Phi, psi and omega in degrees: 000312181297321179295320179297317180296315180298318179302311182290332175289326182272346184304315179299323178294319179297315180297319178297319179295316179295323179295329180292338182260033180298152185286133177282144176228129176246108182285113182301321179296320177298315181296317178298322178297315177298318182292330176300323179292331183268311189256357182067212185294343176300330183298335183289343181258001181292133171285170177298321178297319178295321178296320176301313181299313180295321178300313178300308183296323181293334181259000175272078189295330181264007175054038178262010179064027178214153173256127173268180184299321180291322179294318178293319178301315180297318179297313181291323178294323177299313179297321181295321179298319177294320178299319182297325180293326184262339181224079186302328182281349188243056187259156176255134176275164175304326179293322176299314181295320179299317178296322177300312180301313179301315180297317180297314180294321180298320184270334191239349176279078191293332178264005176052039178264001180084010179227160169252114172282178185296322179297316178294322176300317178295329176294325174297316180299320180290327181292325181251090187305333179301336179278329193252335183280126174282164188292345178266357179080016181282162177285149180242132178236145179293154177299155188269018179247159178281155176291000000 
């Protein structure tokens, strides 16, 4: 009886925690569309690995080769705004995005410095396959240049 009561009292907290870890999705077509505005026709030849690199670099506003929480929040919020335009019923609130950022840092900031370096960022990409698998199922490797 006591275990059942504790379970039902904790259920809302458990559900909230699971909701915070919703799977991230980066729509490659959306990203290519954004990149066309920045890079012009060059964006059409970017590999998925190059797009990951450019996505990371585009959101590293202070050019320290790391993403802080605000930079990641801005990146996820940008994607969420586009999602909201196309899927009104499937929107992320600022609180949802904040929980995502917290979850990502908790799981992927392996050196606990409060930033995601490029290697840690790629670990996020590997954790959420929707971000990393290209539509042909090919392997993805990071670009061979330094940030």
